[in-house]
N, CA, C and O atoms as CSV, one atom per row, in Angstrom:
chain,resi,resn,atom,element,x,y,z
A,1,MET,N,N,83.833,65.233,101.636
A,1,MET,CA,C,83.074,65.857,102.699
A,1,MET,C,C,84.029,66.515,103.683
A,1,MET,O,O,85.063,65.950,104.039
A,2,GLU,N,N,83.678,67.678,104.103
A,2,GLU,CA,C,84.439,68.353,105.148
A,2,GLU,C,C,83.559,68.495,106.372
A,2,GLU,O,O,82.354,68.723,106.264
A,3,THR,N,N,84.161,68.360,107.517
A,3,THR,CA,C,83.426,68.511,108.756
A,3,THR,C,C,83.763,69.859,109.365
A,3,THR,O,O,84.932,70.216,109.507
A,4,TYR,N,N,82.752,70.585,109.714
A,4,TYR,CA,C,82.937,71.839,110.415
A,4,TYR,C,C,82.633,71.567,111.881
A,4,TYR,O,O,81.494,71.693,112.331
A,5,GLU,N,N,83.679,71.190,112.619
A,5,GLU,CA,C,83.467,70.715,113.991
A,5,GLU,C,C,82.847,71.765,114.891
A,5,GLU,O,O,82.057,71.434,115.775
A,6,HIS,N,N,83.188,73.009,114.682
A,6,HIS,CA,C,82.620,74.034,115.547
A,6,HIS,C,C,81.118,74.199,115.325
A,6,HIS,O,O,80.439,74.814,116.147
A,7,MET,N,N,80.583,73.649,114.205
A,7,MET,CA,C,79.150,73.739,113.941
A,7,MET,C,C,78.482,72.377,113.992
A,7,MET,O,O,77.256,72.286,113.920
A,8,ASN,N,N,79.283,71.298,114.117
A,8,ASN,CA,C,78.755,69.936,114.137
A,8,ASN,C,C,77.918,69.613,112.901
A,8,ASN,O,O,76.872,68.972,113.002
A,9,ILE,N,N,78.385,70.062,111.730
A,9,ILE,CA,C,77.692,69.734,110.485
A,9,ILE,C,C,78.710,69.260,109.463
A,9,ILE,O,O,79.909,69.502,109.595
A,10,MET,N,N,78.206,68.581,108.443
A,10,MET,CA,C,79.058,68.168,107.332
A,10,MET,C,C,78.450,68.728,106.054
A,10,MET,O,O,77.233,68.718,105.873
A,11,LYS,N,N,79.308,69.213,105.177
A,11,LYS,CA,C,78.836,69.771,103.915
A,11,LYS,C,C,79.737,69.304,102.787
A,11,LYS,O,O,80.929,69.068,102.986
A,12,ASP,N,N,79.161,69.173,101.604
A,12,ASP,CA,C,79.974,69.000,100.410
A,12,ASP,C,C,80.526,70.374,100.073
A,12,ASP,O,O,79.801,71.369,100.098
A,13,VAL,N,N,81.781,70.421,99.765
A,13,VAL,CA,C,82.407,71.698,99.440
A,13,VAL,C,C,83.039,71.603,98.066
A,13,VAL,O,O,83.744,70.642,97.760
A,14,CYS,N,N,82.787,72.584,97.259
A,14,CYS,CA,C,83.342,72.658,95.915
A,14,CYS,C,C,84.406,73.746,95.898
A,14,CYS,O,O,84.139,74.890,96.266
A,15,TYR,N,N,85.592,73.395,95.476
A,15,TYR,CA,C,86.668,74.378,95.390
A,15,TYR,C,C,86.923,74.725,93.936
A,15,TYR,O,O,87.013,73.845,93.081
A,16,ILE,N,N,87.036,75.997,93.670
A,16,ILE,CA,C,87.484,76.457,92.361
A,16,ILE,C,C,88.885,77.007,92.596
A,16,ILE,O,O,89.064,77.991,93.314
A,17,ASN,N,N,89.852,76.377,91.999
A,17,ASN,CA,C,91.220,76.853,92.144
A,17,ASN,C,C,91.608,77.627,90.901
A,17,ASN,O,O,91.460,77.139,89.781
A,18,SER,N,N,92.098,78.817,91.100
A,18,SER,CA,C,92.641,79.599,90.007
A,18,SER,C,C,93.910,80.255,90.519
A,18,SER,O,O,94.199,80.225,91.715
A,19,HIS,N,N,94.658,80.842,89.609
A,19,HIS,CA,C,95.893,81.505,90.017
A,19,HIS,C,C,95.596,82.741,90.851
A,19,HIS,O,O,96.428,83.160,91.657
A,20,GLN,N,N,94.445,83.315,90.671
A,20,GLN,CA,C,94.133,84.571,91.339
A,20,GLN,C,C,93.519,84.377,92.716
A,20,GLN,O,O,93.830,85.131,93.638
A,21,GLN,N,N,92.658,83.384,92.873
A,21,GLN,CA,C,91.975,83.239,94.148
A,21,GLN,C,C,91.355,81.849,94.274
A,21,GLN,O,O,91.290,81.094,93.304
A,22,LYS,N,N,90.912,81.532,95.457
A,22,LYS,CA,C,90.260,80.253,95.718
A,22,LYS,C,C,88.835,80.533,96.171
A,22,LYS,O,O,88.610,81.278,97.125
A,23,HIS,N,N,87.880,79.930,95.479
A,23,HIS,CA,C,86.475,80.108,95.817
A,23,HIS,C,C,85.965,78.824,96.460
A,23,HIS,O,O,86.428,77.738,96.113
A,24,VAL,N,N,85.039,78.926,97.372
A,24,VAL,CA,C,84.441,77.748,97.999
A,24,VAL,C,C,82.930,77.858,97.872
A,24,VAL,O,O,82.338,78.890,98.189
A,25,PHE,N,N,82.313,76.773,97.401
A,25,PHE,CA,C,80.868,76.722,97.286
A,25,PHE,C,C,80.361,75.472,97.990
A,25,PHE,O,O,81.012,74.428,97.945
A,26,SER,N,N,79.223,75.567,98.630
A,26,SER,CA,C,78.553,74.376,99.135
A,26,SER,C,C,77.634,73.888,98.024
A,26,SER,O,O,76.827,74.656,97.501
A,27,VAL,N,N,77.752,72.635,97.668
A,27,VAL,CA,C,76.953,72.089,96.570
A,27,VAL,C,C,76.474,70.694,96.927
A,27,VAL,O,O,76.958,70.071,97.872
A,28,GLU,N,N,75.505,70.216,96.144
A,28,GLU,CA,C,74.962,68.895,96.404
A,28,GLU,C,C,75.807,67.791,95.794
A,28,GLU,O,O,75.909,66.711,96.375
A,29,ASN,N,N,76.417,68.030,94.639
A,29,ASN,CA,C,77.241,66.995,94.019
A,29,ASN,C,C,78.304,67.630,93.118
A,29,ASN,O,O,78.306,68.837,92.878
A,30,ASN,N,N,79.190,66.789,92.640
A,30,ASN,CA,C,80.299,67.275,91.826
A,30,ASN,C,C,79.868,67.874,90.495
A,30,ASN,O,O,80.506,68.802,89.998
A,31,VAL,N,N,78.791,67.353,89.914
A,31,VAL,CA,C,78.308,67.888,88.645
A,31,VAL,C,C,77.891,69.346,88.816
A,31,VAL,O,O,78.219,70.194,87.986
A,32,ASP,N,N,77.167,69.631,89.897
A,32,ASP,CA,C,76.782,71.021,90.166
A,32,ASP,C,C,78.013,71.887,90.379
A,32,ASP,O,O,78.056,73.039,89.946
A,33,CYS,N,N,78.993,71.337,91.035
A,33,CYS,CA,C,80.238,72.063,91.286
A,33,CYS,C,C,80.910,72.442,89.966
A,33,CYS,O,O,81.297,73.594,89.767
A,34,ILE,N,N,81.043,71.483,89.083
A,34,ILE,CA,C,81.680,71.742,87.793
A,34,ILE,C,C,80.875,72.757,86.991
A,34,ILE,O,O,81.440,73.646,86.355
A,35,LYS,N,N,79.571,72.622,87.027
A,35,LYS,CA,C,78.689,73.548,86.307
A,35,LYS,C,C,78.870,74.983,86.817
A,35,LYS,O,O,78.921,75.925,86.027
A,36,ARG,N,N,78.965,75.139,88.134
A,36,ARG,CA,C,79.192,76.470,88.711
A,36,ARG,C,C,80.557,77.010,88.319
A,36,ARG,O,O,80.715,78.211,88.098
A,37,ASN,N,N,81.537,76.129,88.233
A,37,ASN,CA,C,82.876,76.565,87.829
A,37,ASN,C,C,82.872,77.146,86.419
A,37,ASN,O,O,83.598,78.101,86.141
A,38,LEU,N,N,82.069,76.585,85.535
A,38,LEU,CA,C,82.037,77.037,84.149
A,38,LEU,C,C,81.614,78.495,84.010
A,38,LEU,O,O,82.123,79.206,83.144
A,39,VAL,N,N,80.700,78.940,84.842
A,39,VAL,CA,C,80.222,80.316,84.719
A,39,VAL,C,C,81.184,81.327,85.346
A,39,VAL,O,O,81.026,82.532,85.151
A,40,ALA,N,N,82.166,80.852,86.085
A,40,ALA,CA,C,83.108,81.749,86.755
A,40,ALA,C,C,84.205,82.243,85.818
A,40,ALA,O,O,84.967,83.138,86.184
A,41,TYR,N,N,84.297,81.681,84.630
A,41,TYR,CA,C,85.390,82.008,83.721
A,41,TYR,C,C,84.882,82.497,82.375
A,41,TYR,O,O,83.788,82.133,81.945
A,42,ASP,N,N,85.675,83.316,81.720
A,42,ASP,CA,C,85.378,83.803,80.382
A,42,ASP,C,C,86.131,82.916,79.386
A,42,ASP,O,O,87.279,83.197,79.042
A,43,PHE,N,N,85.486,81.857,78.932
A,43,PHE,CA,C,86.137,80.914,78.033
A,43,PHE,C,C,86.389,81.521,76.657
A,43,PHE,O,O,87.321,81.109,75.966
A,44,GLY,N,N,85.578,82.487,76.249
A,44,GLY,CA,C,85.816,83.160,74.970
A,44,GLY,C,C,87.164,83.855,74.961
A,44,GLY,O,O,87.901,83.779,73.977
A,45,PHE,N,N,87.488,84.531,76.053
A,45,PHE,CA,C,88.793,85.183,76.169
A,45,PHE,C,C,89.912,84.144,76.185
A,45,PHE,O,O,90.956,84.336,75.562
A,46,SER,N,N,89.686,83.045,76.899
A,46,SER,CA,C,90.698,81.984,76.962
A,46,SER,C,C,90.985,81.414,75.576
A,46,SER,O,O,92.139,81.154,75.237
A,47,VAL,N,N,89.945,81.222,74.782
A,47,VAL,CA,C,90.118,80.717,73.421
A,47,VAL,C,C,90.891,81.739,72.581
A,47,VAL,O,O,91.758,81.360,71.793
A,48,SER,N,N,90.586,83.020,72.744
A,48,SER,CA,C,91.327,84.058,72.023
A,48,SER,C,C,92.811,84.012,72.378
A,48,SER,O,O,93.674,84.158,71.513
A,49,MET,N,N,93.090,83.806,73.663
A,49,MET,CA,C,94.485,83.707,74.106
A,49,MET,C,C,95.175,82.517,73.454
A,49,MET,O,O,96.313,82.631,72.999
A,50,LEU,N,N,94.493,81.374,73.405
A,50,LEU,CA,C,95.091,80.190,72.794
A,50,LEU,C,C,95.344,80.400,71.304
A,50,LEU,O,O,96.349,79.926,70.773
A,51,LYS,N,N,94.446,81.101,70.631
A,51,LYS,CA,C,94.645,81.393,69.212
A,51,LYS,C,C,95.875,82.271,69.014
A,51,LYS,O,O,96.651,82.059,68.081
A,52,ILE,N,N,96.051,83.251,69.888
A,52,ILE,CA,C,97.234,84.113,69.819
A,52,ILE,C,C,98.491,83.274,70.002
A,52,ILE,O,O,99.461,83.422,69.258
A,53,MET,N,N,98.468,82.395,70.994
A,53,MET,CA,C,99.632,81.572,71.294
A,53,MET,C,C,99.893,80.541,70.192
A,53,MET,O,O,100.994,79.999,70.094
A,54,ALA,N,N,98.878,80.272,69.366
A,54,ALA,CA,C,99.037,79.331,68.256
A,54,ALA,C,C,99.677,79.991,67.040
A,54,ALA,O,O,100.056,79.300,66.094
A,55,SER,N,N,99.803,81.300,67.049
A,55,SER,CA,C,100.446,82.031,65.957
A,55,SER,C,C,101.930,82.188,66.289
A,55,SER,O,O,102.272,82.900,67.233
A,56,PRO,N,N,102.812,81.539,65.535
A,56,PRO,CA,C,104.243,81.630,65.847
A,56,PRO,C,C,104.768,83.063,65.916
A,56,PRO,O,O,105.564,83.390,66.796
A,57,THR,N,N,104.328,83.914,65.000
A,57,THR,CA,C,104.831,85.292,65.004
A,57,THR,C,C,104.345,86.057,66.225
A,57,THR,O,O,105.126,86.756,66.871
A,58,LYS,N,N,103.064,85.932,66.546
A,58,LYS,CA,C,102.547,86.636,67.726
A,58,LYS,C,C,103.177,86.101,69.011
A,58,LYS,O,O,103.448,86.861,69.940
A,59,LEU,N,N,103.403,84.804,69.057
A,59,LEU,CA,C,104.060,84.230,70.230
A,59,LEU,C,C,105.489,84.742,70.351
A,59,LEU,O,O,105.954,85.020,71.456
A,60,LYS,N,N,106.190,84.870,69.230
A,60,LYS,CA,C,107.541,85.433,69.256
A,60,LYS,C,C,107.518,86.883,69.739
A,60,LYS,O,O,108.373,87.299,70.520
A,61,VAL,N,N,106.543,87.636,69.270
A,61,VAL,CA,C,106.414,89.042,69.673
A,61,VAL,C,C,106.220,89.151,71.176
A,61,VAL,O,O,106.936,89.892,71.850
A,62,ILE,N,N,105.265,88.422,71.691
A,62,ILE,CA,C,104.975,88.540,73.120
A,62,ILE,C,C,106.089,87.917,73.963
A,62,ILE,O,O,106.357,88.379,75.072
A,63,PHE,N,N,106.744,86.862,73.438
A,63,PHE,CA,C,107.886,86.291,74.145
A,63,PHE,C,C,109.034,87.300,74.220
A,63,PHE,O,O,109.682,87.430,75.258
A,64,ALA,N,N,109.281,88.007,73.126
A,64,ALA,CA,C,110.341,89.025,73.128
A,64,ALA,C,C,110.099,90.059,74.225
A,64,ALA,O,O,111.041,90.548,74.848
A,65,LEU,N,N,108.829,90.385,74.453
A,65,LEU,CA,C,108.496,91.354,75.500
A,65,LEU,C,C,108.707,90.787,76.902
A,65,LEU,O,O,108.807,91.551,77.862
A,66,THR,N,N,108.775,89.468,77.038
A,66,THR,CA,C,109.095,88.890,78.350
A,66,THR,C,C,110.588,89.023,78.647
A,66,THR,O,O,111.013,88.940,79.799
A,67,GLN,N,N,111.372,89.229,77.594
A,67,GLN,CA,C,112.821,89.287,77.746
A,67,GLN,C,C,113.343,90.693,78.017
A,67,GLN,O,O,114.425,90.861,78.580
A,68,LYS,N,N,112.580,91.692,77.620
A,68,LYS,CA,C,112.939,93.086,77.864
A,68,LYS,C,C,111.664,93.837,78.207
A,68,LYS,O,O,110.630,93.633,77.572
A,69,ASN,N,N,111.734,94.696,79.197
A,69,ASN,CA,C,110.534,95.368,79.708
A,69,ASN,C,C,109.775,96.131,78.637
A,69,ASN,O,O,108.547,96.057,78.581
A,70,GLU,N,N,110.475,96.855,77.796
A,70,GLU,CA,C,109.826,97.638,76.731
A,70,GLU,C,C,110.623,97.507,75.440
A,70,GLU,O,O,111.853,97.471,75.444
A,71,LEU,N,N,109.881,97.438,74.335
A,71,LEU,CA,C,110.503,97.388,73.018
A,71,LEU,C,C,109.766,98.305,72.063
A,71,LEU,O,O,108.546,98.453,72.134
A,72,SER,N,N,110.522,98.917,71.169
A,72,SER,CA,C,109.911,99.736,70.117
A,72,SER,C,C,109.535,98.827,68.951
A,72,SER,O,O,109.942,97.666,68.908
A,73,VAL,N,N,108.766,99.348,68.017
A,73,VAL,CA,C,108.372,98.588,66.836
A,73,VAL,C,C,109.612,98.188,66.043
A,73,VAL,O,O,109.715,97.051,65.582
A,74,GLY,N,N,110.546,99.111,65.885
A,74,GLY,CA,C,111.770,98.814,65.145
A,74,GLY,C,C,112.586,97.713,65.793
A,74,GLY,O,O,113.095,96.827,65.107
A,75,GLU,N,N,112.713,97.763,67.119
A,75,GLU,CA,C,113.443,96.709,67.835
A,75,GLU,C,C,112.736,95.369,67.653
A,75,GLU,O,O,113.379,94.343,67.431
A,76,MET,N,N,111.412,95.389,67.750
A,76,MET,CA,C,110.637,94.153,67.596
A,76,MET,C,C,110.815,93.581,66.198
A,76,MET,O,O,110.994,92.373,66.041
A,77,ALA,N,N,110.769,94.438,65.183
A,77,ALA,CA,C,110.939,93.981,63.801
A,77,ALA,C,C,112.298,93.301,63.621
A,77,ALA,O,O,112.392,92.265,62.962
A,78,THR,N,N,113.330,93.872,64.197
A,78,THR,CA,C,114.662,93.280,64.113
A,78,THR,C,C,114.704,91.939,64.832
A,78,THR,O,O,115.259,90.972,64.311
A,79,ILE,N,N,114.125,91.875,66.014
A,79,ILE,CA,C,114.147,90.644,66.813
A,79,ILE,C,C,113.429,89.502,66.117
A,79,ILE,O,O,113.946,88.386,66.067
A,80,ILE,N,N,112.233,89.765,65.574
A,80,ILE,CA,C,111.441,88.671,64.981
A,80,ILE,C,C,111.695,88.505,63.480
A,80,ILE,O,O,111.135,87.604,62.856
A,81,GLY,N,N,112.530,89.364,62.901
A,81,GLY,CA,C,112.914,89.212,61.505
A,81,GLY,C,C,111.835,89.551,60.507
A,81,GLY,O,O,111.680,88.864,59.497
A,82,THR,N,N,111.075,90.622,60.782
A,82,THR,CA,C,110.018,91.058,59.861
A,82,THR,C,C,110.181,92.546,59.584
A,82,THR,O,O,111.094,93.193,60.097
A,83,SER,N,N,109.293,93.067,58.775
A,83,SER,CA,C,109.273,94.514,58.533
A,83,SER,C,C,108.674,95.221,59.749
A,83,SER,O,O,108.021,94.597,60.585
A,84,SER,N,N,108.905,96.517,59.832
A,84,SER,CA,C,108.303,97.307,60.913
A,84,SER,C,C,106.783,97.271,60.820
A,84,SER,O,O,106.096,97.235,61.841
A,85,GLY,N,N,106.260,97.281,59.602
A,85,GLY,CA,C,104.809,97.230,59.410
A,85,GLY,C,C,104.199,95.948,59.963
A,85,GLY,O,O,103.147,95.980,60.601
A,86,THR,N,N,104.860,94.823,59.717
A,86,THR,CA,C,104.365,93.539,60.230
A,86,THR,C,C,104.446,93.500,61.745
A,86,THR,O,O,103.504,93.068,62.409
A,87,ALA,N,N,105.572,93.949,62.299
A,87,ALA,CA,C,105.726,93.980,63.762
A,87,ALA,C,C,104.663,94.876,64.384
A,87,ALA,O,O,104.061,94.522,65.397
A,88,SER,N,N,104.435,96.037,63.775
A,88,SER,CA,C,103.432,96.976,64.275
A,88,SER,C,C,102.036,96.358,64.236
A,88,SER,O,O,101.248,96.537,65.165
A,89,HIS,N,N,101.735,95.638,63.174
A,89,HIS,CA,C,100.435,94.975,63.031
A,89,HIS,C,C,100.212,93.973,64.171
A,89,HIS,O,O,99.151,93.966,64.796
A,90,HIS,N,N,101.199,93.141,64.434
A,90,HIS,CA,C,101.065,92.141,65.493
A,90,HIS,C,C,100.960,92.797,66.871
A,90,HIS,O,O,100.164,92.367,67.705
A,91,LEU,N,N,101.753,93.825,67.107
A,91,LEU,CA,C,101.686,94.539,68.389
A,91,LEU,C,C,100.324,95.202,68.575
A,91,LEU,O,O,99.787,95.230,69.683
A,92,SER,N,N,99.775,95.727,67.503
A,92,SER,CA,C,98.458,96.358,67.564
A,92,SER,C,C,97.375,95.347,67.947
A,92,SER,O,O,96.504,95.650,68.763
A,93,ILE,N,N,97.427,94.165,67.371
A,93,ILE,CA,C,96.460,93.115,67.708
A,93,ILE,C,C,96.592,92.732,69.176
A,93,ILE,O,O,95.589,92.616,69.880
A,94,LEU,N,N,97.813,92.537,69.638
A,94,LEU,CA,C,98.044,92.172,71.040
A,94,LEU,C,C,97.564,93.272,71.979
A,94,LEU,O,O,97.052,92.994,73.064
A,95,ARG,N,N,97.732,94.518,71.558
A,95,ARG,CA,C,97.260,95.650,72.373
A,95,ARG,C,C,95.738,95.691,72.440
A,95,ARG,O,O,95.169,95.928,73.505
A,96,LYS,N,N,95.077,95.462,71.308
A,96,LYS,CA,C,93.607,95.459,71.280
A,96,LYS,C,C,93.029,94.349,72.153
A,96,LYS,O,O,91.941,94.495,72.710
A,97,LEU,N,N,93.751,93.251,72.270
A,97,LEU,CA,C,93.300,92.143,73.116
A,97,LEU,C,C,93.646,92.363,74.590
A,97,LEU,O,O,93.260,91.568,75.446
A,98,GLY,N,N,94.365,93.430,74.881
A,98,GLY,CA,C,94.693,93.754,76.264
A,98,GLY,C,C,95.890,93.002,76.817
A,98,GLY,O,O,96.059,92.915,78.033
A,99,LEU,N,N,96.722,92.459,75.938
A,99,LEU,CA,C,97.885,91.697,76.388
A,99,LEU,C,C,99.132,92.563,76.548
A,99,LEU,O,O,99.994,92.282,77.381
A,100,VAL,N,N,99.215,93.609,75.747
A,100,VAL,CA,C,100.357,94.519,75.846
A,100,VAL,C,C,99.859,95.956,75.976
A,100,VAL,O,O,98.723,96.274,75.622
A,101,THR,N,N,100.730,96.805,76.487
A,101,THR,CA,C,100.399,98.222,76.619
A,101,THR,C,C,101.337,99.038,75.738
A,101,THR,O,O,102.414,98.585,75.352
A,102,LEU,N,N,100.905,100.229,75.441
A,102,LEU,CA,C,101.650,101.149,74.594
A,102,LEU,C,C,101.955,102.403,75.387
A,102,LEU,O,O,101.078,102.980,76.029
A,103,ARG,N,N,103.218,102.819,75.332
A,103,ARG,CA,C,103.618,104.077,75.964
A,103,ARG,C,C,104.311,104.909,74.902
A,103,ARG,O,O,105.312,104.485,74.324
A,104,LYS,N,N,103.772,106.106,74.644
A,104,LYS,CA,C,104.338,106.966,73.606
A,104,LYS,C,C,105.373,107.906,74.207
A,104,LYS,O,O,105.173,108.494,75.270
A,105,GLU,N,N,106.478,108.027,73.494
A,105,GLU,CA,C,107.548,108.956,73.855
A,105,GLU,C,C,107.883,109.793,72.639
A,105,GLU,O,O,107.394,109.536,71.539
A,106,ARG,N,N,108.720,110.794,72.845
A,106,ARG,CA,C,109.120,111.635,71.709
A,106,ARG,C,C,109.798,110.819,70.621
A,106,ARG,O,O,109.589,111.057,69.431
A,107,ARG,N,N,110.606,109.862,71.036
A,107,ARG,CA,C,111.369,109.081,70.058
A,107,ARG,C,C,110.586,107.913,69.468
A,107,ARG,O,O,111.096,107.216,68.591
A,108,GLY,N,N,109.357,107.686,69.933
A,108,GLY,CA,C,108.543,106.609,69.379
A,108,GLY,C,C,107.672,105.939,70.417
A,108,GLY,O,O,107.571,106.388,71.559
A,109,SER,N,N,107.049,104.863,69.998
A,109,SER,CA,C,106.154,104.109,70.867
A,109,SER,C,C,106.878,102.900,71.444
A,109,SER,O,O,107.641,102.223,70.754
A,110,LEU,N,N,106.625,102.647,72.715
A,110,LEU,CA,C,107.228,101.506,73.384
A,110,LEU,C,C,106.123,100.569,73.882
A,110,LEU,O,O,105.140,101.006,74.481
A,111,TYR,N,N,106.305,99.296,73.625
A,111,TYR,CA,C,105.328,98.283,74.019
A,111,TYR,C,C,105.879,97.459,75.168
A,111,TYR,O,O,107.083,97.226,75.270
A,112,SER,N,N,104.959,97.017,76.043
A,112,SER,CA,C,105.332,96.139,77.148
A,112,SER,C,C,104.172,95.199,77.453
A,112,SER,O,O,103.034,95.455,77.061
A,113,ILE,N,N,104.472,94.110,78.155
A,113,ILE,CA,C,103.427,93.170,78.564
A,113,ILE,C,C,102.600,93.810,79.661
A,113,ILE,O,O,103.137,94.465,80.555
A,114,LYS,N,N,101.283,93.616,79.591
A,114,LYS,CA,C,100.371,94.300,80.498
A,114,LYS,C,C,100.424,93.793,81.933
A,114,LYS,O,O,100.293,94.588,82.864
A,115,SER,N,N,100.615,92.477,82.139
A,115,SER,CA,C,100.577,91.957,83.509
A,115,SER,C,C,101.567,90.817,83.706
A,115,SER,O,O,102.009,90.180,82.750
A,116,GLU,N,N,101.896,90.582,84.948
A,116,GLU,CA,C,102.789,89.479,85.296
A,116,GLU,C,C,102.144,88.137,84.971
A,116,GLU,O,O,102.843,87.184,84.628
A,117,GLN,N,N,100.832,88.051,85.074
A,117,GLN,CA,C,100.121,86.810,84.761
A,117,GLN,C,C,100.316,86.435,83.283
A,117,GLN,O,O,100.552,85.270,82.966
A,118,ILE,N,N,100.218,87.404,82.399
A,118,ILE,CA,C,100.435,87.155,80.971
A,118,ILE,C,C,101.894,86.762,80.741
A,118,ILE,O,O,102.186,85.839,79.980
A,119,ASN,N,N,102.792,87.466,81.399
A,119,ASN,CA,C,104.223,87.171,81.294
A,119,ASN,C,C,104.489,85.706,81.686
A,119,ASN,O,O,105.188,84.988,80.971
A,120,SER,N,N,103.939,85.279,82.801
A,120,SER,CA,C,104.142,83.911,83.282
A,120,SER,C,C,103.549,82.880,82.328
A,120,SER,O,O,104.152,81.836,82.080
A,121,LEU,N,N,102.361,83.177,81.793
A,121,LEU,CA,C,101.714,82.267,80.853
A,121,LEU,C,C,102.578,82.067,79.612
A,121,LEU,O,O,102.796,80.937,79.177
A,122,VAL,N,N,103.061,83.154,79.052
A,122,VAL,CA,C,103.883,83.083,77.840
A,122,VAL,C,C,105.155,82.284,78.107
A,122,VAL,O,O,105.530,81.421,77.313
A,123,LEU,N,N,105.811,82.573,79.220
A,123,LEU,CA,C,107.037,81.833,79.546
A,123,LEU,C,C,106.764,80.352,79.739
A,123,LEU,O,O,107.575,79.519,79.333
A,124,SER,N,N,105.635,80.008,80.352
A,124,SER,CA,C,105.267,78.596,80.524
A,124,SER,C,C,105.046,77.907,79.185
A,124,SER,O,O,105.506,76.784,78.976
A,125,ILE,N,N,104.345,78.574,78.283
A,125,ILE,CA,C,104.076,77.998,76.967
A,125,ILE,C,C,105.371,77.805,76.179
A,125,ILE,O,O,105.582,76.761,75.562
A,126,VAL,N,N,106.226,78.811,76.206
A,126,VAL,CA,C,107.485,78.715,75.478
A,126,VAL,C,C,108.384,77.636,76.089
A,126,VAL,O,O,109.069,76.913,75.365
A,127,ASP,N,N,108.381,77.530,77.416
A,127,ASP,CA,C,109.172,76.498,78.088
A,127,ASP,C,C,108.722,75.089,77.695
A,127,ASP,O,O,109.538,74.168,77.667
A,128,LEU,N,N,107.434,74.913,77.391
A,128,LEU,CA,C,106.947,73.607,76.932
A,128,LEU,C,C,107.690,73.164,75.677
A,128,LEU,O,O,107.977,71.979,75.505
A,129,GLY,N,N,107.994,74.101,74.816
A,129,GLY,CA,C,108.694,73.795,73.580
A,129,GLY,C,C,110.121,73.321,73.804
A,129,GLY,O,O,110.686,72.623,72.962
A,130,LYS,N,N,110.699,73.693,74.925
A,130,LYS,CA,C,112.057,73.252,75.246
A,130,LYS,C,C,112.072,71.863,75.862
A,130,LYS,O,O,113.059,71.138,75.741
A,131,THR,N,N,110.979,71.490,76.524
A,131,THR,CA,C,110.979,70.243,77.287
A,131,THR,C,C,110.319,69.074,76.566
A,131,THR,O,O,110.536,67.919,76.931
A,132,ILE,N,N,109.526,69.360,75.560
A,132,ILE,CA,C,108.802,68.277,74.860
A,132,ILE,C,C,109.637,67.778,73.688
A,132,ILE,O,O,109.213,66.873,72.969
């Protein structure tokens, strides 16, 4: 319970904490609070992200992009030890999911991570492998 002294009332307050923002709801109980939290997120997208992170090759691809701002398909193929076709396939999937962006130049296409949030998530996941 929080007291709002300037109003002389008490209310149950539900906090939704996320990396992007903090939401506050007045609710009757914790169950309602949790239920409201569920509709605030796109769990389908979250599951897609976890599936991507469960693929060693895709995780290597996106991790490589955390190490250098932009990489070409050829550079990626060399880094992850696959053919250019395989690297291109994985980059294409990541691009369709909105995780990486593509910038075309005369000398070829360059891929980069779309946002700092994705960059941080990937680094956190990879760091787990070093500490466990």
